[in-house]
N, CA, C, O and CB atoms as a CASP TS submission, in Angstrom:
PFRMAT TS
TARGET T0000
AUTHOR 0000-0000-0000
METHOD Language model
MODEL 1
PARENT N/A
ATOM      1  N   GLY     1    -102.402  -2.118 -44.451  1.00  0.00           N
ATOM      2  CA  GLY     1    -102.406  -2.229 -43.018  1.00  0.00           C
ATOM      3  C   GLY     1    -103.766  -1.866 -42.453  1.00  0.00           C
ATOM      4  O   GLY     1    -104.651  -1.417 -43.181  1.00  0.00           O
ATOM      5  N   ALA     2    -103.923  -2.057 -41.191  1.00  0.00           N
ATOM      6  CA  ALA     2    -105.204  -1.830 -40.512  1.00  0.00           C
ATOM      7  C   ALA     2    -105.361  -0.362 -40.134  1.00  0.00           C
ATOM      8  O   ALA     2    -104.792   0.082 -39.136  1.00  0.00           O
ATOM      9  CB  ALA     2    -105.316  -2.714 -39.256  1.00  0.00           C
ATOM     10  N   GLY     3    -106.130   0.403 -40.923  1.00  0.00           N
ATOM     11  CA  GLY     3    -106.430   1.783 -40.575  1.00  0.00           C
ATOM     12  C   GLY     3    -105.338   2.790 -40.854  1.00  0.00           C
ATOM     13  O   GLY     3    -105.453   3.941 -40.434  1.00  0.00           O
ATOM     14  N   ASN     4    -104.288   2.403 -41.545  1.00  0.00           N
ATOM     15  CA  ASN     4    -103.233   3.362 -41.881  1.00  0.00           C
ATOM     16  C   ASN     4    -102.733   3.069 -43.290  1.00  0.00           C
ATOM     17  O   ASN     4    -103.309   2.238 -43.993  1.00  0.00           O
ATOM     18  CB  ASN     4    -102.060   3.296 -40.850  1.00  0.00           C
ATOM     19  N   PHE     5    -101.684   3.734 -43.698  1.00  0.00           N
ATOM     20  CA  PHE     5    -101.168   3.567 -45.053  1.00  0.00           C
ATOM     21  C   PHE     5     -99.976   2.620 -45.109  1.00  0.00           C
ATOM     22  O   PHE     5     -99.284   2.567 -46.126  1.00  0.00           O
ATOM     23  CB  PHE     5    -100.777   4.909 -45.624  1.00  0.00           C
ATOM     24  N   ASN     6     -99.725   1.879 -44.049  1.00  0.00           N
ATOM     25  CA  ASN     6     -98.616   0.940 -44.019  1.00  0.00           C
ATOM     26  C   ASN     6     -99.064  -0.410 -44.563  1.00  0.00           C
ATOM     27  O   ASN     6    -100.188  -0.844 -44.313  1.00  0.00           O
ATOM     28  CB  ASN     6     -98.066   0.792 -42.592  1.00  0.00           C
ATOM     29  N   ALA     7     -98.197  -1.059 -45.293  1.00  0.00           N
ATOM     30  CA  ALA     7     -98.469  -2.406 -45.797  1.00  0.00           C
ATOM     31  C   ALA     7     -97.522  -3.366 -45.105  1.00  0.00           C
ATOM     32  O   ALA     7     -96.357  -3.046 -44.869  1.00  0.00           O
ATOM     33  CB  ALA     7     -98.312  -2.484 -47.353  1.00  0.00           C
ATOM     34  N   ARG     8     -98.028  -4.541 -44.784  1.00  0.00           N
ATOM     35  CA  ARG     8     -97.193  -5.550 -44.144  1.00  0.00           C
ATOM     36  C   ARG     8     -97.414  -6.871 -44.863  1.00  0.00           C
ATOM     37  O   ARG     8     -98.548  -7.309 -45.056  1.00  0.00           O
ATOM     38  CB  ARG     8     -97.515  -5.676 -42.618  1.00  0.00           C
ATOM     39  N   ILE     9     -96.322  -7.490 -45.253  1.00  0.00           N
ATOM     40  CA  ILE     9     -96.377  -8.794 -45.901  1.00  0.00           C
ATOM     41  C   ILE     9     -95.539  -9.748 -45.066  1.00  0.00           C
ATOM     42  O   ILE     9     -94.359  -9.495 -44.824  1.00  0.00           O
ATOM     43  CB  ILE     9     -95.867  -8.728 -47.388  1.00  0.00           C
ATOM     44  N   VAL    10     -96.140 -10.835 -44.630  1.00  0.00           N
ATOM     45  CA  VAL    10     -95.433 -11.861 -43.866  1.00  0.00           C
ATOM     46  C   VAL    10     -95.449 -13.132 -44.702  1.00  0.00           C
ATOM     47  O   VAL    10     -96.511 -13.594 -45.119  1.00  0.00           O
ATOM     48  CB  VAL    10     -96.090 -12.094 -42.446  1.00  0.00           C
ATOM     49  N   THR    11     -94.271 -13.695 -44.947  1.00  0.00           N
ATOM     50  CA  THR    11     -94.186 -14.906 -45.762  1.00  0.00           C
ATOM     51  C   THR    11     -92.992 -15.740 -45.335  1.00  0.00           C
ATOM     52  O   THR    11     -92.032 -15.219 -44.767  1.00  0.00           O
ATOM     53  CB  THR    11     -94.086 -14.555 -47.258  1.00  0.00           C
ATOM     54  N   ASN    12     -93.053 -17.018 -45.605  1.00  0.00           N
ATOM     55  CA  ASN    12     -91.918 -17.920 -45.417  1.00  0.00           C
ATOM     56  C   ASN    12     -91.414 -18.308 -46.796  1.00  0.00           C
ATOM     57  O   ASN    12     -92.153 -18.875 -47.601  1.00  0.00           O
ATOM     58  CB  ASN    12     -92.314 -19.190 -44.575  1.00  0.00           C
ATOM     59  N   LEU    13     -90.152 -17.999 -47.064  1.00  0.00           N
ATOM     60  CA  LEU    13     -89.577 -18.324 -48.364  1.00  0.00           C
ATOM     61  C   LEU    13     -89.147 -19.788 -48.360  1.00  0.00           C
ATOM     62  O   LEU    13     -88.627 -20.268 -47.353  1.00  0.00           O
ATOM     63  CB  LEU    13     -88.373 -17.390 -48.695  1.00  0.00           C
ATOM     64  N   PRO    14     -89.352 -20.503 -49.459  1.00  0.00           N
ATOM     65  CA  PRO    14     -89.184 -21.954 -49.468  1.00  0.00           C
ATOM     66  C   PRO    14     -87.747 -22.468 -49.507  1.00  0.00           C
ATOM     67  O   PRO    14     -87.523 -23.643 -49.216  1.00  0.00           O
ATOM     68  CB  PRO    14     -89.895 -22.496 -50.616  1.00  0.00           C
ATOM     69  N   ALA    15     -86.773 -21.641 -49.851  1.00  0.00           N
ATOM     70  CA  ALA    15     -85.412 -22.150 -50.005  1.00  0.00           C
ATOM     71  C   ALA    15     -84.399 -21.034 -49.830  1.00  0.00           C
ATOM     72  O   ALA    15     -84.723 -19.849 -49.912  1.00  0.00           O
ATOM     73  CB  ALA    15     -85.234 -22.815 -51.371  1.00  0.00           C
ATOM     74  N   ASP    16     -83.145 -21.454 -49.584  1.00  0.00           N
ATOM     75  CA  ASP    16     -82.050 -20.492 -49.569  1.00  0.00           C
ATOM     76  C   ASP    16     -81.934 -19.876 -50.953  1.00  0.00           C
ATOM     77  O   ASP    16     -82.283 -20.501 -51.955  1.00  0.00           O
ATOM     78  CB  ASP    16     -80.710 -21.163 -49.139  1.00  0.00           C
ATOM     79  N   GLY    17     -81.446 -18.658 -50.998  1.00  0.00           N
ATOM     80  CA  GLY    17     -81.255 -18.043 -52.298  1.00  0.00           C
ATOM     81  C   GLY    17     -81.261 -16.539 -52.207  1.00  0.00           C
ATOM     82  O   GLY    17     -81.236 -15.968 -51.116  1.00  0.00           O
ATOM     83  N   ILE    18     -81.295 -15.911 -53.339  1.00  0.00           N
ATOM     84  CA  ILE    18     -81.347 -14.461 -53.444  1.00  0.00           C
ATOM     85  C   ILE    18     -82.752 -14.086 -53.897  1.00  0.00           C
ATOM     86  O   ILE    18     -83.262 -14.617 -54.883  1.00  0.00           O
ATOM     87  CB  ILE    18     -80.258 -13.914 -54.435  1.00  0.00           C
ATOM     88  N   TYR    19     -83.364 -13.175 -53.174  1.00  0.00           N
ATOM     89  CA  TYR    19     -84.717 -12.727 -53.490  1.00  0.00           C
ATOM     90  C   TYR    19     -84.696 -11.228 -53.744  1.00  0.00           C
ATOM     91  O   TYR    19     -83.916 -10.505 -53.126  1.00  0.00           O
ATOM     92  CB  TYR    19     -85.708 -13.078 -52.345  1.00  0.00           C
ATOM     93  N   LEU    20     -85.533 -10.765 -54.634  1.00  0.00           N
ATOM     94  CA  LEU    20     -85.644  -9.352 -54.975  1.00  0.00           C
ATOM     95  C   LEU    20     -86.950  -8.815 -54.411  1.00  0.00           C
ATOM     96  O   LEU    20     -88.020  -9.370 -54.661  1.00  0.00           O
ATOM     97  CB  LEU    20     -85.571  -9.136 -56.513  1.00  0.00           C
ATOM     98  N   ILE    21     -86.857  -7.729 -53.646  1.00  0.00           N
ATOM     99  CA  ILE    21     -88.035  -7.066 -53.091  1.00  0.00           C
ATOM    100  C   ILE    21     -88.144  -5.697 -53.754  1.00  0.00           C
ATOM    101  O   ILE    21     -87.186  -4.924 -53.749  1.00  0.00           O
ATOM    102  CB  ILE    21     -87.947  -6.939 -51.520  1.00  0.00           C
ATOM    103  N   ILE    22     -89.294  -5.402 -54.315  1.00  0.00           N
ATOM    104  CA  ILE    22     -89.524  -4.113 -54.963  1.00  0.00           C
ATOM    105  C   ILE    22     -90.628  -3.388 -54.206  1.00  0.00           C
ATOM    106  O   ILE    22     -91.721  -3.926 -54.027  1.00  0.00           O
ATOM    107  CB  ILE    22     -89.900  -4.292 -56.472  1.00  0.00           C
ATOM    108  N   ALA    23     -90.344  -2.163 -53.761  1.00  0.00           N
ATOM    109  CA  ALA    23     -91.339  -1.350 -53.046  1.00  0.00           C
ATOM    110  C   ALA    23     -91.642  -0.118 -53.880  1.00  0.00           C
ATOM    111  O   ALA    23     -90.748   0.478 -54.480  1.00  0.00           O
ATOM    112  CB  ALA    23     -90.832  -0.945 -51.618  1.00  0.00           C
ATOM    113  N   ASN    24     -92.915   0.255 -53.909  1.00  0.00           N
ATOM    114  CA  ASN    24     -93.328   1.392 -54.715  1.00  0.00           C
ATOM    115  C   ASN    24     -94.573   2.006 -54.092  1.00  0.00           C
ATOM    116  O   ASN    24     -95.231   1.377 -53.263  1.00  0.00           O
ATOM    117  CB  ASN    24     -93.590   0.972 -56.188  1.00  0.00           C
ATOM    118  N   SER    25     -94.894   3.223 -54.485  1.00  0.00           N
ATOM    119  CA  SER    25     -96.121   3.863 -54.001  1.00  0.00           C
ATOM    120  C   SER    25     -97.313   3.352 -54.799  1.00  0.00           C
ATOM    121  O   SER    25     -97.151   2.794 -55.884  1.00  0.00           O
ATOM    122  CB  SER    25     -96.019   5.410 -54.106  1.00  0.00           C
ATOM    123  N   SER    26     -98.493   3.543 -54.263  1.00  0.00           N
ATOM    124  CA  SER    26     -99.697   3.093 -54.966  1.00  0.00           C
ATOM    125  C   SER    26    -100.172   4.111 -56.000  1.00  0.00           C
ATOM    126  O   SER    26    -100.938   3.769 -56.901  1.00  0.00           O
ATOM    127  CB  SER    26    -100.812   2.818 -53.967  1.00  0.00           C
ATOM    128  N   GLU    27     -99.726   5.346 -55.878  1.00  0.00           N
ATOM    129  CA  GLU    27    -100.132   6.401 -56.811  1.00  0.00           C
ATOM    130  C   GLU    27     -98.900   7.048 -57.438  1.00  0.00           C
ATOM    131  O   GLU    27     -97.877   7.216 -56.774  1.00  0.00           O
ATOM    132  CB  GLU    27    -100.995   7.469 -56.092  1.00  0.00           C
ATOM    133  N   ARG    28     -98.997   7.403 -58.690  1.00  0.00           N
ATOM    134  CA  ARG    28     -97.896   8.056 -59.398  1.00  0.00           C
ATOM    135  C   ARG    28     -97.548   9.382 -58.725  1.00  0.00           C
ATOM    136  O   ARG    28     -98.434  10.160 -58.374  1.00  0.00           O
ATOM    137  CB  ARG    28     -98.260   8.285 -60.882  1.00  0.00           C
ATOM    138  N   GLY    29     -96.251   9.629 -58.550  1.00  0.00           N
ATOM    139  CA  GLY    29     -95.787  10.890 -57.994  1.00  0.00           C
ATOM    140  C   GLY    29     -95.729  10.936 -56.482  1.00  0.00           C
ATOM    141  O   GLY    29     -95.204  11.899 -55.924  1.00  0.00           O
ATOM    142  N   GLU    30     -96.252   9.922 -55.797  1.00  0.00           N
ATOM    143  CA  GLU    30     -96.165   9.911 -54.335  1.00  0.00           C
ATOM    144  C   GLU    30     -94.749   9.556 -53.920  1.00  0.00           C
ATOM    145  O   GLU    30     -94.086   8.739 -54.559  1.00  0.00           O
ATOM    146  CB  GLU    30     -97.182   8.911 -53.720  1.00  0.00           C
ATOM    147  N   THR    31     -94.296  10.174 -52.848  1.00  0.00           N
ATOM    148  CA  THR    31     -92.973   9.883 -52.320  1.00  0.00           C
ATOM    149  C   THR    31     -93.087   9.598 -50.839  1.00  0.00           C
ATOM    150  O   THR    31     -94.105   9.887 -50.210  1.00  0.00           O
ATOM    151  CB  THR    31     -91.996  11.048 -52.582  1.00  0.00           C
ATOM    152  N   GLY    32     -92.038   9.032 -50.294  1.00  0.00           N
ATOM    153  CA  GLY    32     -92.023   8.753 -48.864  1.00  0.00           C
ATOM    154  C   GLY    32     -90.916   7.770 -48.526  1.00  0.00           C
ATOM    155  O   GLY    32     -90.162   7.331 -49.394  1.00  0.00           O
ATOM    156  N   ASN    33     -90.839   7.442 -47.270  1.00  0.00           N
ATOM    157  CA  ASN    33     -89.820   6.522 -46.785  1.00  0.00           C
ATOM    158  C   ASN    33     -90.328   5.089 -46.849  1.00  0.00           C
ATOM    159  O   ASN    33     -91.523   4.826 -46.714  1.00  0.00           O
ATOM    160  CB  ASN    33     -89.405   6.879 -45.352  1.00  0.00           C
ATOM    161  N   TYR    34     -89.393   4.174 -47.059  1.00  0.00           N
ATOM    162  CA  TYR    34     -89.689   2.749 -47.037  1.00  0.00           C
ATOM    163  C   TYR    34     -88.821   2.102 -45.978  1.00  0.00           C
ATOM    164  O   TYR    34     -87.678   2.506 -45.768  1.00  0.00           O
ATOM    165  CB  TYR    34     -89.454   2.095 -48.430  1.00  0.00           C
ATOM    166  N   SER    35     -89.356   1.114 -45.322  1.00  0.00           N
ATOM    167  CA  SER    35     -88.607   0.339 -44.345  1.00  0.00           C
ATOM    168  C   SER    35     -88.825  -1.138 -44.648  1.00  0.00           C
ATOM    169  O   SER    35     -89.962  -1.604 -44.707  1.00  0.00           O
ATOM    170  CB  SER    35     -89.043   0.688 -42.883  1.00  0.00           C
ATOM    171  N   LEU    36     -87.736  -1.869 -44.840  1.00  0.00           N
ATOM    172  CA  LEU    36     -87.807  -3.299 -45.113  1.00  0.00           C
ATOM    173  C   LEU    36     -87.108  -4.049 -43.995  1.00  0.00           C
ATOM    174  O   LEU    36     -86.065  -3.617 -43.504  1.00  0.00           O
ATOM    175  CB  LEU    36     -87.176  -3.641 -46.486  1.00  0.00           C
ATOM    176  N   GLN    37     -87.683  -5.169 -43.596  1.00  0.00           N
ATOM    177  CA  GLN    37     -87.075  -5.989 -42.552  1.00  0.00           C
ATOM    178  C   GLN    37     -87.157  -7.448 -42.967  1.00  0.00           C
ATOM    179  O   GLN    37     -88.206  -7.916 -43.410  1.00  0.00           O
ATOM    180  CB  GLN    37     -87.773  -5.763 -41.178  1.00  0.00           C
ATOM    181  N   ALA    38     -86.051  -8.164 -42.823  1.00  0.00           N
ATOM    182  CA  ALA    38     -86.019  -9.600 -43.112  1.00  0.00           C
ATOM    183  C   ALA    38     -85.409 -10.308 -41.917  1.00  0.00           C
ATOM    184  O   ALA    38     -84.419  -9.844 -41.352  1.00  0.00           O
ATOM    185  CB  ALA    38     -85.213  -9.909 -44.420  1.00  0.00           C
ATOM    186  N   ASN    39     -85.989 -11.416 -41.538  1.00  0.00           N
ATOM    187  CA  ASN    39     -85.499 -12.202 -40.414  1.00  0.00           C
ATOM    188  C   ASN    39     -85.149 -13.605 -40.880  1.00  0.00           C
ATOM    189  O   ASN    39     -85.835 -14.177 -41.726  1.00  0.00           O
ATOM    190  CB  ASN    39     -86.544 -12.253 -39.283  1.00  0.00           C
ATOM    191  N   VAL    40     -84.075 -14.158 -40.323  1.00  0.00           N
ATOM    192  CA  VAL    40     -83.662 -15.524 -40.617  1.00  0.00           C
ATOM    193  C   VAL    40     -83.956 -16.372 -39.393  1.00  0.00           C
ATOM    194  O   VAL    40     -83.546 -16.052 -38.278  1.00  0.00           O
ATOM    195  CB  VAL    40     -82.147 -15.598 -41.007  1.00  0.00           C
ATOM    196  N   ARG    41     -84.670 -17.449 -39.623  1.00  0.00           N
ATOM    197  CA  ARG    41     -84.974 -18.378 -38.525  1.00  0.00           C
ATOM    198  C   ARG    41     -84.193 -19.664 -38.749  1.00  0.00           C
ATOM    199  O   ARG    41     -84.076 -20.134 -39.880  1.00  0.00           O
ATOM    200  CB  ARG    41     -86.513 -18.670 -38.430  1.00  0.00           C
ATOM    201  N   PRO    42     -83.662 -20.230 -37.677  1.00  0.00           N
ATOM    202  CA  PRO    42     -82.879 -21.482 -37.821  1.00  0.00           C
ATOM    203  C   PRO    42     -83.720 -22.661 -38.285  1.00  0.00           C
ATOM    204  O   PRO    42     -83.199 -23.765 -38.447  1.00  0.00           O
ATOM    205  CB  PRO    42     -82.220 -21.838 -36.501  1.00  0.00           C
TER
END
């Protein structure tokens, strides 16, 4: 992210289906909260 430790990924998935999202820290032993958001567009 811009000037902070947040990462943002914006993408359009090509088809209906089941997708797996894996979130992890960048350094071993780091902990914290994760927030995931998915939107469906018609």
